[in-house]
C-alpha positions as CSV (number, residue, x, y, z in Angstrom):
1,M,-4.7,24.7,5.4
2,T,-8.0,22.9,4.5
3,R,-7.4,19.4,3.2
4,V,-9.3,18.6,0.0
5,K,-11.5,15.6,0.4
6,M,-10.7,12.8,-2.2
7,S,-13.4,11.3,-4.2
8,K,-14.0,7.6,-3.6
9,A,-13.9,4.9,-6.2
10,I,-14.8,1.2,-6.1
11,V,-12.5,-1.1,-8.0
12,L,-13.6,-4.6,-9.0
13,L,-10.4,-6.5,-8.3
14,S,-10.0,-10.1,-9.4
15,G,-6.2,-10.2,-8.8
16,G,-5.5,-10.5,-12.5
17,L,-3.4,-8.4,-14.9
18,D,-6.3,-6.2,-16.1
19,S,-8.0,-5.4,-12.8
20,S,-4.7,-4.7,-11.0
21,T,-3.8,-2.2,-13.7
22,V,-7.2,-0.6,-13.3
23,L,-6.7,-0.2,-9.5
24,Y,-3.3,1.5,-10.1
25,Q,-4.9,3.7,-12.7
26,A,-7.7,4.8,-10.3
27,K,-5.0,5.6,-7.7
28,A,-3.1,7.6,-10.3
29,E,-6.2,9.6,-11.1
30,G,-6.5,10.7,-7.5
31,Y,-9.3,8.5,-6.1
32,E,-9.4,7.1,-2.7
33,C,-9.8,3.4,-3.7
34,Y,-12.0,0.7,-2.2
35,A,-11.5,-2.7,-3.7
36,I,-14.1,-5.5,-4.0
37,S,-13.4,-9.1,-4.9
38,F,-15.6,-12.1,-5.3
39,N,-15.4,-15.7,-4.0
40,Y,-18.2,-17.2,-6.1
41,Q,-17.0,-20.8,-5.7
42,Q,-15.0,-20.5,-8.9
43,R,-12.7,-23.3,-9.9
44,H,-10.0,-22.0,-7.6
45,R,-9.4,-19.3,-5.0
46,R,-5.7,-18.6,-6.0
47,E,-6.7,-15.4,-7.7
48,L,-8.2,-14.1,-4.5
49,E,-4.8,-14.5,-2.8
50,S,-3.4,-12.2,-5.5
51,A,-6.3,-9.8,-5.1
52,I,-5.6,-9.5,-1.4
53,A,-1.9,-9.0,-2.0
54,I,-2.5,-6.4,-4.7
55,A,-5.0,-4.5,-2.7
56,K,-2.7,-4.4,0.3
57,G,0.3,-3.3,-1.8
58,A,-1.8,-0.5,-3.4
59,G,-2.9,0.8,0.0
60,V,-6.6,0.6,-0.7
61,K,-8.8,2.2,2.0
62,D,-10.8,-1.1,2.4
63,H,-11.0,-4.4,0.6
64,Q,-14.2,-6.4,0.7
65,V,-14.4,-10.1,-0.4
66,V,-18.0,-11.0,-1.2
67,R,-18.9,-14.7,-1.0
68,F,-21.7,-16.4,-3.0
69,D,-22.1,-19.6,-5.0
70,L,-22.4,-19.7,-8.7
71,S,-21.4,-23.4,-8.8
72,Q,-25.0,-24.2,-7.8
73,W,-26.0,-24.0,-11.4
74,G,-22.6,-23.9,-13.2
75,G,-22.8,-23.2,-16.9
76,S,-19.1,-22.5,-17.2
77,A,-15.8,-24.3,-16.9
78,L,-14.9,-21.9,-14.2
79,T,-17.9,-22.9,-12.0
80,D,-18.3,-26.6,-13.0
81,D,-15.4,-28.9,-12.4
82,T,-16.9,-31.5,-14.8
83,L,-16.2,-29.2,-17.7
84,D,-12.6,-29.1,-19.1
85,L,-10.7,-25.9,-19.5
86,P,-9.7,-25.1,-23.1
87,Q,-5.9,-25.6,-23.5
88,T,-3.2,-24.9,-26.0
89,R,-5.6,-23.0,-28.3
90,S,-4.2,-20.5,-30.8
91,L,-5.3,-16.8,-30.7
92,Q,-7.3,-17.4,-33.8
93,Q,-9.1,-20.3,-32.2
94,M,-9.9,-18.2,-29.2
95,S,-11.5,-15.5,-31.3
96,Q,-14.0,-17.8,-33.1
97,S,-16.7,-18.0,-30.4
98,I,-17.5,-17.2,-26.8
99,P,-15.6,-19.8,-24.8
100,I,-16.8,-22.2,-22.2
101,T,-14.9,-20.1,-19.6
102,Y,-17.6,-17.4,-19.9
103,V,-19.6,-17.3,-16.6
104,P,-23.3,-16.5,-17.3
105,A,-24.0,-12.9,-16.4
106,R,-21.0,-12.7,-14.1
107,N,-20.2,-9.0,-14.7
108,T,-23.8,-8.0,-14.2
109,I,-23.7,-9.7,-10.8
110,F,-20.3,-8.2,-10.0
111,L,-21.4,-4.7,-11.0
112,S,-24.5,-5.0,-8.9
113,F,-22.5,-5.7,-5.8
114,G,-20.1,-3.0,-6.7
115,L,-22.9,-0.5,-7.3
116,S,-24.4,-1.3,-3.9
117,Y,-21.0,-0.8,-2.2
118,A,-20.4,2.4,-4.1
119,E,-23.7,4.0,-3.1
120,A,-23.4,2.9,0.5
121,I,-20.1,4.7,0.9
122,G,-20.8,7.7,-1.3
123,A,-18.4,6.7,-4.1
124,T,-18.6,8.6,-7.4
125,A,-17.0,6.1,-9.7
126,L,-16.6,2.3,-10.2
127,Y,-13.6,1.1,-12.1
128,L,-13.8,-2.1,-14.1
129,G,-11.1,-3.9,-16.1
130,V,-13.1,-5.1,-19.0
131,N,-11.5,-5.3,-22.4
132,A,-13.4,-5.5,-25.7
133,L,-10.3,-6.4,-27.8
134,D,-9.5,-9.6,-25.8
135,Y,-9.8,-12.7,-27.9
136,S,-12.3,-14.2,-25.5
137,G,-15.1,-11.9,-26.8
138,Y,-17.1,-12.1,-23.6
139,P,-20.5,-10.4,-24.1
140,D,-20.3,-8.5,-20.8
141,C,-17.0,-6.9,-21.7
142,R,-18.2,-4.8,-24.6
143,P,-18.9,-1.1,-24.9
144,D,-22.7,-1.5,-25.6
145,Y,-23.0,-3.6,-22.4
146,I,-21.2,-1.0,-20.3
147,Q,-23.4,1.8,-21.8
148,A,-26.5,-0.2,-20.8
149,M,-25.3,-0.8,-17.3
150,Q,-24.5,2.9,-16.9
151,E,-28.1,3.6,-17.6
152,V,-29.0,1.0,-14.9
153,F,-26.7,2.8,-12.5
154,R,-28.6,6.0,-13.3
155,L,-32.1,4.6,-13.0
156,G,-31.7,2.2,-10.2
157,T,-30.0,4.3,-7.4
158,K,-30.9,7.2,-5.3
159,Q,-27.7,9.0,-6.4
160,G,-28.6,8.4,-10.0
161,R,-32.2,9.7,-9.7
162,E,-30.8,12.8,-7.9
163,G,-28.6,13.6,-10.8
164,E,-25.3,12.2,-9.6
165,P,-25.0,8.7,-11.0
166,I,-22.0,6.6,-10.1
167,Q,-19.8,6.5,-13.2
168,I,-18.6,3.2,-14.7
169,I,-15.0,3.8,-15.7
170,T,-13.3,1.2,-18.1
171,P,-9.9,2.6,-19.0
172,L,-8.8,-0.7,-20.7
173,I,-11.8,-1.4,-22.8
174,Q,-10.2,-0.5,-26.2
175,L,-6.6,-1.4,-25.3
176,K,-4.7,-4.4,-26.7
177,K,-3.1,-6.6,-24.0
178,T,0.3,-5.3,-24.9
179,E,-0.9,-1.7,-24.3
180,I,-2.3,-2.8,-20.9
181,I,1.0,-4.2,-19.9
182,E,2.8,-1.0,-21.1
183,L,0.3,1.1,-19.0
184,G,0.8,-1.2,-16.0
185,N,4.6,-0.8,-16.3
186,K,4.2,3.0,-16.2
187,L,1.9,2.7,-13.1
188,G,4.2,0.3,-11.3
189,V,1.8,-2.7,-11.2
190,P,3.6,-5.6,-9.5
191,W,3.0,-8.3,-12.1
192,H,4.6,-11.0,-10.0
193,E,1.7,-10.7,-7.6
194,T,-1.0,-11.0,-10.2
195,W,-2.7,-14.2,-11.3
196,S,-4.3,-14.8,-14.7
197,C,-4.4,-18.6,-14.9
198,Y,-7.8,-20.4,-15.0
199,A,-6.3,-23.4,-13.2
200,G,-5.6,-23.1,-9.5
201,D,-2.3,-24.9,-9.0
202,E,0.8,-23.5,-7.2
203,L,2.3,-22.5,-10.6
204,A,0.4,-21.0,-13.6
205,C,-0.4,-23.7,-16.2
206,G,0.8,-21.7,-19.2
207,V,-1.6,-23.5,-21.6
208,C,-5.1,-22.2,-20.7
209,D,-6.5,-19.3,-22.8
210,S,-5.8,-16.7,-20.2
211,C,-2.2,-17.8,-19.7
212,R,-1.5,-17.9,-23.4
213,L,-2.9,-14.4,-24.0
214,R,-0.8,-13.1,-21.2
215,L,2.4,-14.8,-22.3
216,A,1.9,-13.8,-25.9
217,A,1.6,-10.1,-24.9
218,F,4.7,-10.1,-22.8
219,A,6.6,-11.9,-25.5
220,E,5.4,-9.4,-28.2
221,L,6.8,-6.6,-26.0
222,G,10.1,-8.5,-25.6
223,L,9.5,-8.8,-21.9
224,N,9.7,-11.7,-19.5
225,D,6.5,-12.4,-17.5
226,P,7.7,-12.5,-13.9
227,L,5.0,-15.0,-12.9
228,S,6.1,-18.6,-12.4
229,Y,4.8,-21.2,-14.8
230,K,4.8,-24.9,-14.9
231,P,7.5,-26.4,-17.2
232,L,5.9,-27.5,-20.5
Protein backbone atom coordinates (compact mmCIF):
# COMPACT_ATOMS: atom_id res chain seq x y z
CA MET A 1 0.00 0.00 0.00
CA THR A 2 1.34 3.44 -0.90
CA ARG A 3 1.93 5.62 2.12
CA VAL A 4 0.46 9.11 1.89
CA LYS A 5 3.14 11.75 2.41
CA MET A 6 2.31 14.14 5.26
CA SER A 7 2.43 17.87 4.69
CA LYS A 8 5.07 19.68 6.72
CA ALA A 9 4.39 22.55 9.12
CA ILE A 10 6.70 24.85 11.03
CA VAL A 11 5.59 25.69 14.57
CA LEU A 12 7.03 28.71 16.37
CA LEU A 13 7.52 27.24 19.84
CA SER A 14 8.38 29.41 22.83
CA GLY A 15 7.62 26.76 25.43
CA GLY A 16 4.62 28.71 26.71
CA LEU A 17 1.00 27.76 27.08
CA ASP A 18 -0.15 29.17 23.73
CA SER A 19 2.63 27.93 21.46
CA SER A 20 2.52 24.46 23.04
CA THR A 21 -1.22 24.25 22.35
CA VAL A 22 -0.58 25.30 18.76
CA LEU A 23 2.01 22.54 18.32
CA TYR A 24 -0.46 19.92 19.52
CA GLN A 25 -3.15 21.43 17.27
CA ALA A 26 -0.87 21.17 14.24
CA LYS A 27 -0.21 17.53 15.11
CA ALA A 28 -3.94 16.86 15.48
CA GLU A 29 -4.51 18.36 12.03
CA GLY A 30 -2.18 15.80 10.51
CA TYR A 31 0.98 17.79 9.86
CA GLU A 32 4.52 16.53 10.20
CA CYS A 33 5.74 19.15 12.64
CA TYR A 34 9.06 20.99 12.74
CA ALA A 35 9.56 23.30 15.71
CA ILE A 36 11.65 26.46 15.82
CA SER A 37 12.52 28.34 19.02
CA PHE A 38 14.61 31.43 19.65
CA ASN A 39 17.41 32.32 22.02
CA TYR A 40 17.46 36.06 21.44
CA GLN A 41 19.25 36.86 24.70
CA GLN A 42 15.95 37.40 26.43
CA ARG A 43 15.80 37.92 30.18
CA HIS A 44 16.05 34.18 30.82
CA ARG A 45 16.42 30.91 28.95
CA ARG A 46 14.04 28.95 31.19
CA GLU A 47 11.34 28.99 28.50
CA LEU A 48 13.74 27.30 26.08
CA GLU A 49 14.06 24.37 28.47
CA SER A 50 10.30 24.00 28.28
CA ALA A 51 10.32 24.35 24.50
CA ILE A 52 12.86 21.54 24.20
CA ALA A 53 10.83 19.30 26.53
CA ILE A 54 7.53 20.07 24.76
CA ALA A 55 9.02 19.44 21.31
CA LYS A 56 10.51 16.12 22.44
CA GLY A 57 7.27 14.99 24.06
CA ALA A 58 5.25 15.93 20.98
CA GLY A 59 7.58 13.93 18.74
CA VAL A 60 8.46 16.73 16.33
CA LYS A 61 10.50 15.77 13.29
CA ASP A 62 13.15 18.38 14.07
CA HIS A 63 13.60 21.22 16.55
CA GLN A 64 15.78 24.19 15.66
CA VAL A 65 16.91 26.73 18.28
CA VAL A 66 18.04 29.93 16.54
CA ARG A 67 20.41 32.24 18.40
CA PHE A 68 20.74 35.99 17.94
CA ASP A 69 20.98 39.01 20.24
CA LEU A 70 18.18 41.55 20.64
CA SER A 71 19.71 42.76 23.91
CA GLN A 72 22.16 44.77 21.83
CA TRP A 73 19.55 47.53 21.56
CA GLY A 74 16.99 46.42 24.17
CA GLY A 75 13.78 48.42 24.13
CA SER A 76 11.87 45.90 26.25
CA ALA A 77 11.89 44.60 29.80
CA LEU A 78 12.50 41.18 28.28
CA THR A 79 15.76 42.26 26.59
CA ASP A 80 17.02 44.95 28.98
CA ASP A 81 17.71 43.94 32.58
CA THR A 82 17.70 47.58 33.71
CA LEU A 83 13.96 47.76 33.04
CA ASP A 84 11.65 46.34 35.70
CA LEU A 85 9.01 43.77 34.87
CA PRO A 86 5.44 44.90 35.62
CA GLN A 87 4.12 43.06 38.67
CA THR A 88 0.80 42.54 40.46
CA ARG A 89 -1.16 44.44 37.84
CA SER A 90 -4.87 43.87 37.46
CA LEU A 91 -6.31 42.63 34.16
CA GLN A 92 -7.80 46.09 33.66
CA GLN A 93 -4.39 47.73 34.10
CA MET A 94 -2.85 45.31 31.60
CA SER A 95 -5.40 46.26 28.95
CA GLN A 96 -4.77 50.01 29.08
CA SER A 97 -1.61 50.21 26.96
CA ILE A 98 1.04 48.14 25.21
CA PRO A 99 3.33 47.03 28.05
CA ILE A 100 7.07 47.35 28.44
CA THR A 101 7.35 43.58 27.86
CA TYR A 102 6.61 44.16 24.17
CA VAL A 103 9.82 43.36 22.24
CA PRO A 104 10.13 45.66 19.20
CA ALA A 105 9.19 43.78 15.99
CA ARG A 106 9.81 40.40 17.63
CA ASN A 107 7.15 38.46 15.74
CA THR A 108 8.30 39.93 12.43
CA ILE A 109 11.78 38.62 13.17
CA PHE A 110 10.48 35.24 14.32
CA LEU A 111 8.22 34.88 11.30
CA SER A 112 11.11 35.70 8.97
CA PHE A 113 13.21 32.89 10.41
CA GLY A 114 10.21 30.57 10.34
CA LEU A 115 9.47 31.46 6.73
CA SER A 116 13.04 30.72 5.66
CA TYR A 117 12.97 27.38 7.48
CA ALA A 118 9.58 26.53 5.97
CA GLU A 119 10.61 27.23 2.40
CA ALA A 120 13.92 25.42 2.82
CA ILE A 121 12.21 22.16 3.80
CA GLY A 122 9.14 22.52 1.58
CA ALA A 123 6.62 23.15 4.37
CA THR A 124 3.15 24.35 3.42
CA ALA A 125 2.15 25.96 6.72
CA LEU A 126 3.55 27.93 9.63
CA TYR A 127 1.71 27.78 12.95
CA LEU A 128 1.87 30.72 15.34
CA GLY A 129 0.30 31.05 18.79
CA VAL A 130 -0.64 34.73 18.68
CA ASN A 131 -3.75 35.86 20.50
CA ALA A 132 -5.56 39.14 19.80
CA LEU A 133 -7.75 38.90 22.91
CA ASP A 134 -4.83 38.76 25.34
CA TYR A 135 -4.79 41.75 27.65
CA SER A 136 -1.25 42.65 26.56
CA GLY A 137 -2.53 43.97 23.23
CA TYR A 138 0.78 43.46 21.44
CA PRO A 139 0.60 45.01 17.94
CA ASP A 140 2.19 41.96 16.29
CA CYS A 141 -0.48 39.60 17.61
CA ARG A 142 -3.44 41.14 15.80
CA PRO A 143 -5.33 39.91 12.72
CA ASP A 144 -4.41 42.86 10.48
CA TYR A 145 -0.72 42.24 11.18
CA ILE A 146 -1.05 38.53 10.34
CA GLN A 147 -2.88 39.41 7.10
CA ALA A 148 -0.06 41.77 6.13
CA MET A 149 2.59 39.14 6.89
CA GLN A 150 0.69 36.60 4.81
CA GLU A 151 1.10 38.94 1.86
CA VAL A 152 4.83 39.17 2.63
CA PHE A 153 4.95 35.37 2.58
CA ARG A 154 3.31 35.41 -0.85
CA LEU A 155 5.44 38.13 -2.38
CA GLY A 156 8.79 37.38 -0.79
CA THR A 157 9.27 33.68 -1.55
CA LYS A 158 9.72 31.43 -4.54
CA GLN A 159 6.83 29.27 -3.34
CA GLY A 160 4.60 32.30 -3.05
CA ARG A 161 5.43 33.65 -6.51
CA GLU A 162 4.77 30.22 -7.98
CA GLY A 163 1.27 30.20 -6.52
CA GLU A 164 1.81 28.05 -3.42
CA PRO A 165 2.43 30.51 -0.57
CA ILE A 166 3.20 29.13 2.87
CA GLN A 167 0.09 29.67 4.97
CA ILE A 168 0.27 31.37 8.37
CA ILE A 169 -2.11 29.49 10.67
CA THR A 170 -3.17 31.15 13.93
CA PRO A 171 -5.73 28.86 15.61
CA LEU A 172 -5.77 30.81 18.88
CA ILE A 173 -6.01 34.36 17.59
CA GLN A 174 -9.66 34.89 18.60
CA LEU A 175 -9.76 32.60 21.66
CA LYS A 176 -9.89 33.67 25.29
CA LYS A 177 -7.19 32.24 27.55
CA THR A 178 -9.76 29.95 29.16
CA GLU A 179 -10.72 28.61 25.71
CA ILE A 180 -7.06 27.97 24.91
CA ILE A 181 -6.67 25.93 28.08
CA GLU A 182 -9.84 23.97 27.27
CA LEU A 183 -8.48 23.26 23.79
CA GLY A 184 -5.11 22.23 25.22
CA ASN A 185 -6.82 19.88 27.65
CA LYS A 186 -8.58 18.16 24.75
CA LEU A 187 -5.29 17.87 22.85
CA GLY A 188 -3.36 16.56 25.85
CA VAL A 189 -0.90 19.45 26.26
CA PRO A 190 1.38 18.76 29.26
CA TRP A 191 0.86 22.03 31.12
CA HIS A 192 3.40 21.13 33.80
CA GLU A 193 6.15 21.28 31.18
CA THR A 194 5.17 24.70 29.81
CA TRP A 195 6.55 28.02 31.05
CA SER A 196 4.78 31.38 30.91
CA CYS A 197 6.63 33.46 33.52
CA TYR A 198 8.61 36.50 32.39
CA ALA A 199 11.08 35.95 35.24
CA GLY A 200 13.60 33.15 34.97
CA ASP A 201 13.82 31.65 38.44
CA GLU A 202 13.41 28.00 39.32
CA LEU A 203 9.75 28.60 40.19
CA ALA A 204 7.33 30.86 38.31
CA CYS A 205 6.91 34.23 40.04
CA GLY A 206 3.10 34.32 40.00
CA VAL A 207 3.03 38.14 39.88
CA CYS A 208 4.18 39.17 36.38
CA ASP A 209 1.52 39.89 33.76
CA SER A 210 1.96 36.54 32.04
CA CYS A 211 1.69 34.53 35.26
CA ARG A 212 -1.36 36.47 36.37
CA LEU A 213 -3.15 35.94 33.04
CA ARG A 214 -2.39 32.24 33.17
CA LEU A 215 -3.41 31.78 36.81
CA ALA A 216 -6.62 33.77 36.30
CA ALA A 217 -7.64 31.56 33.37
CA PHE A 218 -7.05 28.30 35.23
CA ALA A 219 -8.93 29.69 38.24
CA GLU A 220 -11.87 30.80 36.07
CA LEU A 221 -12.16 27.22 34.82
CA GLY A 222 -11.97 25.85 38.35
CA LEU A 223 -8.71 24.08 37.54
CA ASN A 224 -5.36 23.96 39.28
CA ASP A 225 -2.38 25.09 37.25
CA PRO A 226 0.12 22.21 37.60
CA LEU A 227 3.09 24.58 37.23
CA SER A 228 4.95 25.35 40.47
CA TYR A 229 4.89 28.95 41.71
CA LYS A 230 6.79 30.84 44.36
CA PRO A 231 4.80 31.26 47.58
CA LEU A 232 3.32 34.77 47.83
